[in-house]
C-alpha positions as CSV (number, residue, x, y, z in Angstrom):
1,M,68.7,88.7,222.8
2,K,71.9,86.7,222.3
3,T,70.8,85.8,218.9
4,L,69.2,88.9,218.1
5,I,72.5,90.9,218.7
6,T,74.6,87.9,217.2
7,V,72.5,88.6,213.8
8,M,72.5,92.4,214.2
9,L,76.2,92.5,214.3
10,K,76.5,89.9,211.3
11,E,74.4,92.3,209.2
12,L,76.2,95.4,210.2
13,V,79.6,93.9,209.4
14,E,78.5,92.8,206.0
15,I,77.0,96.1,205.1
16,F,79.9,98.2,206.3
17,R,82.2,96.0,204.1
18,D,80.5,97.7,201.1
19,R,82.0,100.9,200.5
20,K,79.6,102.1,197.8
21,I,76.8,101.2,200.1
22,I,78.3,103.2,203.1
23,I,79.2,106.4,200.6
24,N,75.4,106.2,199.0
25,G,73.8,105.5,202.1
26,L,75.5,107.4,204.9
27,L,77.4,110.3,203.1
28,V,75.4,111.3,199.7
29,S,72.1,112.4,201.5
30,P,74.0,114.2,204.6
31,L,75.8,116.4,202.1
32,L,73.2,116.6,199.3
33,F,70.4,117.6,201.4
34,P,71.7,120.9,202.7
35,V,73.4,122.0,199.8
36,L,70.2,121.4,197.6
37,I,68.2,123.4,200.4
38,L,70.5,126.2,200.8
39,G,71.2,126.6,197.1
40,I,67.6,126.8,196.3
41,G,67.2,129.4,199.1
42,A,70.1,131.3,197.9
43,L,68.6,131.0,194.2
44,A,65.1,132.1,195.1
45,E,66.3,134.9,197.2
46,N,68.7,136.0,194.3
47,R,65.9,135.9,191.9
48,A,63.5,137.9,194.1
49,R,66.1,140.7,194.9
50,T,67.0,141.1,191.1
51,Q,63.6,141.1,189.9
52,L,62.4,143.6,192.9
53,E,65.4,145.9,192.9
54,S,66.4,145.9,189.1
55,E,64.9,148.4,186.6
56,L,61.7,146.9,185.0
57,K,61.7,147.3,181.4
58,L,57.8,147.2,180.4
59,P,56.6,147.4,176.8
60,V,53.8,149.8,176.6
61,V,51.2,149.5,173.8
62,G,49.3,153.2,173.4
63,A,51.9,155.1,175.6
64,E,51.0,158.4,173.8
65,H,47.6,158.2,175.3
66,A,48.9,158.3,178.9
67,P,52.1,160.3,179.2
68,N,51.8,161.0,182.7
69,L,51.3,157.4,183.7
70,V,54.1,156.7,181.9
71,A,56.2,159.2,183.6
72,F,54.8,158.0,186.9
73,L,56.2,154.4,186.1
74,A,59.3,155.7,185.6
75,T,59.5,157.2,189.2
76,Q,58.6,153.4,190.3
77,N,61.9,152.2,188.5
78,I,59.6,150.8,185.7
79,S,60.8,152.3,182.3
80,A,58.5,152.1,179.0
81,E,59.7,150.4,175.9
82,P,58.3,150.8,172.4
83,A,55.2,148.9,171.9
84,P,55.6,145.5,169.8
85,E,54.0,144.7,166.8
86,D,52.5,141.3,168.5
87,P,52.3,141.6,172.2
88,E,50.5,138.4,172.6
89,A,53.0,136.3,170.8
90,L,55.8,137.8,173.0
91,I,54.1,136.7,176.3
92,R,53.2,133.2,174.6
93,N,56.9,132.9,173.4
94,Q,58.3,134.2,177.0
95,D,60.3,137.0,175.3
96,K,58.5,139.3,177.8
97,D,57.0,138.8,181.4
98,V,54.5,141.6,181.3
99,I,53.2,144.1,178.9
100,L,51.0,146.9,179.4
101,R,48.3,148.0,176.8
102,I,46.6,151.5,177.3
103,D,43.1,151.9,175.8
104,A,42.6,154.3,173.1
105,G,39.8,156.1,175.1
106,Y,42.0,156.5,177.9
107,A,42.6,160.3,177.5
108,E,38.7,160.8,176.9
109,A,37.8,158.9,179.9
110,W,40.4,160.6,182.1
111,R,39.2,164.2,181.0
112,E,35.8,163.1,181.9
113,S,36.8,161.8,185.3
114,R,35.7,158.1,184.6
115,A,37.8,155.0,185.0
116,A,40.3,154.7,182.1
117,T,41.2,151.4,181.2
118,V,44.5,149.9,181.0
119,E,45.5,146.0,180.4
120,I,48.0,143.9,182.0
121,L,49.2,141.1,179.5
122,H,50.8,138.3,181.0
123,D,51.1,134.3,181.3
124,S,49.8,133.2,184.8
125,S,51.2,129.8,184.5
126,R,54.8,131.1,184.5
127,Q,56.1,131.4,187.9
128,D,59.1,133.5,186.9
129,S,56.6,136.4,185.6
130,Q,54.7,136.8,189.0
131,I,57.0,139.4,190.5
132,P,57.1,141.4,187.6
133,V,53.3,141.6,187.3
134,R,53.0,142.4,190.8
135,R,55.3,145.5,190.4
136,V,53.3,146.7,187.7
137,E,49.9,146.2,189.6
138,R,51.2,148.0,192.7
139,A,52.3,150.9,190.5
140,L,49.1,151.2,188.8
141,Q,47.2,150.9,192.1
142,A,49.4,153.6,193.7
143,Y,48.8,156.0,190.5
144,S,45.0,155.2,190.6
145,R,44.7,156.2,194.2
146,Q,46.8,159.3,194.0
147,A,44.9,160.6,190.8
148,G,41.7,159.8,192.8
149,A,42.7,161.7,195.8
150,V,43.5,164.7,193.6
151,R,40.1,164.6,191.8
152,L,38.3,164.7,195.1
153,L,40.4,167.6,196.4
154,A,39.6,169.5,193.3
155,R,36.0,169.2,194.3
156,G,36.6,170.3,197.9
157,I,35.9,166.7,199.2
158,D,38.1,164.9,201.7
159,P,39.4,161.7,200.2
160,A,39.3,160.1,203.5
161,L,35.4,160.0,203.3
162,G,35.7,157.4,200.6
163,N,37.0,155.0,203.3
164,A,34.4,154.1,206.0
165,V,36.7,151.6,207.6
166,A,40.5,151.9,208.1
167,I,41.8,148.3,208.0
168,T,45.0,147.8,209.7
169,Y,46.9,144.5,210.0
170,R,49.2,143.0,213.0
171,D,51.0,140.0,211.8
172,L,51.4,137.6,214.8
173,A,53.5,135.0,213.2
174,T,56.8,134.7,214.7
175,P,59.8,134.9,212.8
176,E,60.4,131.3,213.5
177,A,56.9,130.5,211.9
178,K,57.7,132.2,208.9
179,R,60.8,130.5,208.4
180,G,59.0,127.0,209.2
181,M,56.6,128.1,206.0
182,L,60.0,128.4,203.8
183,L,61.1,124.9,205.1
184,A,57.6,123.2,204.6
185,F,59.6,120.7,202.0
186,L,62.0,119.8,204.9
187,P,59.8,117.2,206.6
188,Y,59.4,115.2,203.3
189,L,63.3,114.9,203.1
190,L,63.6,114.0,206.7
191,I,60.6,111.4,206.6
192,L,62.0,109.9,203.6
193,T,65.4,109.5,205.1
194,A,64.0,107.8,208.0
195,F,61.5,105.6,206.4
196,L,63.8,104.2,203.5
197,G,67.2,104.6,205.4
198,G,67.6,101.0,206.0
199,A,65.8,99.9,202.9
200,Y,68.8,98.3,201.0
201,L,70.2,96.6,204.3
202,V,66.6,95.2,205.4
203,M,65.5,93.8,201.7
204,D,69.1,92.3,201.1
205,A,68.9,90.7,204.5
206,T,65.7,89.0,203.6
207,A,65.2,88.8,200.0
208,G,68.6,88.8,198.9
209,E,69.6,86.1,201.3
210,R,66.8,84.0,200.2
211,E,67.8,84.7,196.6
212,R,71.3,83.6,197.3
213,Q,70.0,80.7,199.3
214,S,72.1,81.9,202.3
215,L,69.0,82.5,204.2
216,E,67.9,78.7,204.7
217,P,71.1,77.7,206.6
218,L,70.5,80.7,209.1
219,L,67.0,79.5,209.7
220,A,67.8,75.9,210.1
221,T,69.8,77.1,213.3
222,P,68.2,76.3,216.8
223,A,67.9,80.2,217.0
224,G,64.3,81.3,217.1
225,R,63.0,82.9,213.7
226,G,61.6,85.7,215.5
227,A,65.1,86.5,217.1
228,I,67.0,86.2,213.8
229,M,64.2,88.6,212.1
230,S,64.6,91.1,214.9
231,G,68.4,91.2,214.6
232,K,67.9,92.1,211.1
233,I,65.5,94.7,211.7
234,A,67.7,96.1,214.4
235,A,70.5,96.2,212.1
236,A,68.4,98.0,209.6
237,C,67.4,100.5,212.4
238,V,70.8,101.2,213.6
239,F,71.9,101.9,209.9
240,G,69.0,104.1,209.3
241,M,69.5,106.0,212.6
242,V,73.2,106.6,211.7
243,G,72.2,108.1,208.2
244,L,69.4,109.9,209.8
245,L,71.6,111.5,212.5
246,L,74.3,112.5,210.1
247,T,71.7,114.3,207.9
248,L,70.3,116.1,211.0
249,L,73.9,117.1,212.0
250,S,74.8,118.2,208.5
251,F,71.7,120.5,208.6
252,K,72.8,121.9,211.8
253,L,76.3,122.7,210.5
254,S,74.9,124.0,207.5
255,F,72.2,126.5,208.9
256,A,74.9,127.5,211.6
257,F,77.0,129.2,208.7
258,V,74.0,131.0,207.1
259,D,74.3,134.6,208.1
260,S,71.7,136.0,205.4
261,G,68.9,134.8,203.3
262,P,65.6,133.3,204.1
263,F,67.1,130.4,206.3
264,R,68.9,132.9,208.5
265,G,68.0,132.1,212.3
266,V,66.7,128.6,211.8
267,D,66.8,126.9,215.2
268,V,69.5,124.4,215.0
269,S,70.3,123.9,218.6
270,L,71.1,120.5,219.9
271,L,67.5,120.5,221.8
272,A,65.8,120.9,218.2
273,V,68.1,118.0,216.8
274,A,67.3,115.9,219.7
275,K,63.4,116.5,218.9
276,L,63.5,115.8,215.3
277,L,65.5,112.4,215.9
278,L,62.9,111.3,218.5
279,I,60.1,112.4,216.0
280,L,61.7,110.4,213.3
281,L,62.6,107.4,215.4
282,P,59.4,105.5,215.2
283,M,59.4,106.1,211.3
284,V,62.8,104.2,211.2
285,L,61.0,101.1,212.8
286,I,58.0,101.5,210.7
287,G,59.8,101.6,207.5
288,T,62.3,98.7,208.4
289,T,59.5,96.5,209.6
290,L,57.5,97.5,206.5
291,L,60.1,96.4,204.3
292,T,60.9,93.2,206.1
293,L,57.3,92.3,205.6
294,I,57.6,93.2,201.9
295,S,60.9,91.2,201.7
296,A,59.7,88.2,203.3
297,S,56.6,88.1,200.9
298,V,58.2,88.1,197.5
299,K,60.5,85.8,196.1
300,T,63.7,88.0,194.7
301,L,65.4,91.0,195.6
302,K,64.4,92.6,192.3
303,E,60.6,91.9,193.2
304,A,61.1,93.5,196.6
305,Q,62.7,96.6,195.1
306,S,59.9,97.2,192.7
307,Y,57.9,98.3,196.0
308,M,60.3,101.3,196.2
309,A,58.6,103.7,193.6
310,F,55.3,103.3,195.7
311,L,56.9,103.7,199.2
312,M,58.8,106.7,198.1
313,L,55.3,108.5,197.5
314,L,54.0,107.8,201.0
315,P,56.0,110.4,202.8
316,I,54.6,113.0,200.5
317,L,51.1,112.4,200.6
318,P,50.6,114.6,203.7
319,T,52.3,117.4,202.0
320,I,49.8,117.0,199.1
321,L,46.8,116.8,201.5
322,L,47.7,119.8,203.3
323,M,48.4,121.8,200.4
324,V,44.9,120.9,198.8
325,N,43.0,121.1,202.4
326,P,44.8,122.8,205.2
327,V,43.8,121.7,208.6
328,K,44.3,122.7,212.1
329,N,46.2,120.6,214.4
330,A,43.8,118.0,215.9
331,A,44.6,115.2,218.4
332,W,43.9,112.3,215.6
333,M,46.6,113.9,213.4
334,F,49.7,112.6,215.8
335,A,48.4,109.1,215.5
336,T,48.5,109.0,211.5
337,P,51.7,107.9,210.0
338,F,53.5,110.5,208.0
339,L,51.0,113.2,208.7
340,A,51.9,113.1,212.3
341,Q,55.8,113.2,211.5
342,N,55.0,116.2,209.0
343,Q,53.1,118.4,211.6
344,L,55.5,117.7,214.4
345,I,58.8,118.6,212.4
346,L,56.9,121.7,211.5
347,M,56.2,122.5,214.9
348,V,59.8,122.2,215.9
349,L,60.7,124.5,212.9
350,R,58.1,127.1,213.9
351,A,59.6,126.9,217.4
352,E,56.1,125.7,218.7
353,A,55.8,123.9,222.0
354,I,54.7,120.1,221.6
355,T,52.4,119.0,224.6
356,P,52.8,115.9,226.4
357,L,49.8,114.6,225.4
358,Q,50.8,115.0,221.6
359,W,54.0,113.3,222.3
360,A,52.2,110.4,223.9
361,I,49.8,110.1,221.3
362,Y,52.3,110.2,218.7
363,I,54.9,107.7,220.5
364,G,52.2,105.3,221.3
365,A,50.8,105.2,217.7
366,G,54.1,105.0,216.0
367,F,55.6,102.1,218.2
368,G,52.4,100.4,218.1
369,L,52.1,100.5,214.4
370,G,55.7,99.3,214.2
371,A,54.9,96.6,216.6
372,L,52.1,95.3,214.6
373,L,54.2,95.2,211.3
374,W,57.0,93.3,213.2
375,F,54.2,90.8,214.3
376,A,52.9,90.3,210.8
377,A,56.6,89.9,209.4
378,S,57.5,87.3,212.2
379,R,54.3,85.4,211.1
380,L,55.9,85.4,207.7
381,Y,59.3,84.2,208.6
382,H,57.8,81.3,210.4
383,R,56.7,80.0,207.2
384,E,58.6,77.2,205.6
385,A,58.5,78.4,202.2
386,L,60.5,81.5,203.3
387,A,63.7,79.4,203.2
388,I,63.0,78.1,199.6
389,S,64.7,80.3,197.1
390,A,63.0,81.3,193.8
């Protein structure tokens, strides 16, 4: 333990001497992530409010065929504009989000009480057109229901007879769960921070020192190589935990000042922060031991850094899988790296209770994987070739 603590303090002293690393590793992420998330939330809220409440100017082709429909749209804050010469070109060039085309036979079909045809022109690949398209759809559906009810009443038929089943909805999702949906991307940021928080230190402490030929004198001392490696891993874990704690505290302070918008009311209590810290603790160990294993198997720091692009993709895999194939929580998930952290963080954000069994599976699997990676890295540290520089 004396060797471990000595090496750990040595690595921490060296890393804290570099101001640029401290600024980039411990200050940029805690300041950038909350600003990024709150900024995105404010932009999304402002965009939705603007498109939902402002007047929608809708180009209408064939407005003369359905004057009553055009008048009804005006009551829904949708004002008709003159028909463009080439509606499809306006949509493709993104000059207009949505255009309404009324069929030439609309009036005749209406007089004969048949379904009159209208066409909504839009580009489904453009996200900014979704809200205007939905507004036009809802307005047309409301007009259709109203006109259909009037037709039935004119024939002495109760419009309610057409509804054999009355469908009602009761949303049991809690406000916390709805806010958790909006923060579905937060687990990736937190997992990435924990997983690679000590990356620079742990890679420099092995691959960097090997390249600078300063690792050989250290391994030549009577101290055990396992203790030396453990000291370097402990220093990286401390550095990563400090950065992670600062990130969580910055989220706590940021959300505490949010009094409006989609993130209002997010649980930022000390208990929630403590849960998140406990969830991410095994990930810090897994990340540092894995990076130590990689650094001990390469010859240069540049070669070790080449793995970063691949490692940064690992935390996002659970998010992609859950988007493609959503699944319910099961015991095996809490033993799966990255997926377990993703699910547990979402449970904390949704204010859902985590059972003792789920905690036990997660903690056991997380630290168990960290121990396996530590053992594999220690085997590499006992190789004589490790002390030889490139």
